[in-house]
N, C-alpha and C positions, 0 to 999 in steps of 0.2 A: 485567502484569495488569490495568491500567487499563479501566475502562469508559472512554467517550470525555467521559460532562460531569466525570465526575473528575479526567483527566487534565487537558481541557482547564482546569478550575479549578486545579491544581497547576499547570502551566505560567504560568497567568495571574500567579497570587501571586509567579512567581518571573522576571516581565518575559516572556514567551517566547509567542508568539501561538500558537495552533493552529488548521490548516485540516485538516479530514475531508475527503477525494479517493474518496469511495465508488464512482467509477469506474475508481479504479484498486485497488481492494483483487479478493482471491482471491474470486470466485463460490462458494456452496456445496460443488456437485458438486468445485470444483479444493480446499478444504479437505475435504473429505471423502477424497481421494484420499492427499492427502499424508497425512493421518493412516493412512491402511491401507497406508500403506509405498508409496505410487506416484509419487515425485517427478515422473517424467519425464510422467507422464499429467496431473498437476498446470501442468505447465508447456504442456503442449499446451493446456490449457483457458484456461489464463490468455492464452497468446498470443493464441489466439480473441478473449479479450475487451478484451484490447489494439487489435487491427485494427479495434474499432466507433467511430463517431464519434465516443460522449460521451466512451470515453477519450484517445479522440485529443485531444479540446478537452481533457480534463484535465491530459495532456501538455503539451500548449503552456501550458496558465496557468502549469504548475510550470516547465519550460522557463524561461517569463519573468519568475517569482518568483525561480529560482536565480540568474538575472544582474543580481539586483539587490537579492538579502538570503541572510542564509546561509539553506537548508534541511535539514532532518533526516525522512526516511521513515522510518517505526516499523513495524513488524510483528512479531504475537505468537507465529512461527514462531521455536522455540528452537536450531536449526540453522540458519546462513545457509546452506547449500550446496541449502536445500529451500526456501529463500523468494524470493516472487514477487518482492520489491525486485532482483534481479537481473536479472530482465527490463524492471523500469522505467528 
């Protein structure tokens, strides 16, 4: 439950970098769908986002980084089965 600034600061203190990639986040309507118990709807919404130019550029950046260094994707979703990271 960290806010981005607090998370970045806490990781920085541990010597870990933080990069926020908003293009790979779930849009508000997707978060609403999963909170309402409609994870498949969230997946459709997020898949549309992933098809966009901005998300594709962020995915390319993430792929490049992962080839050079360890990366970790974070999400607020408690149940990994409903997490957008499975699509990323």
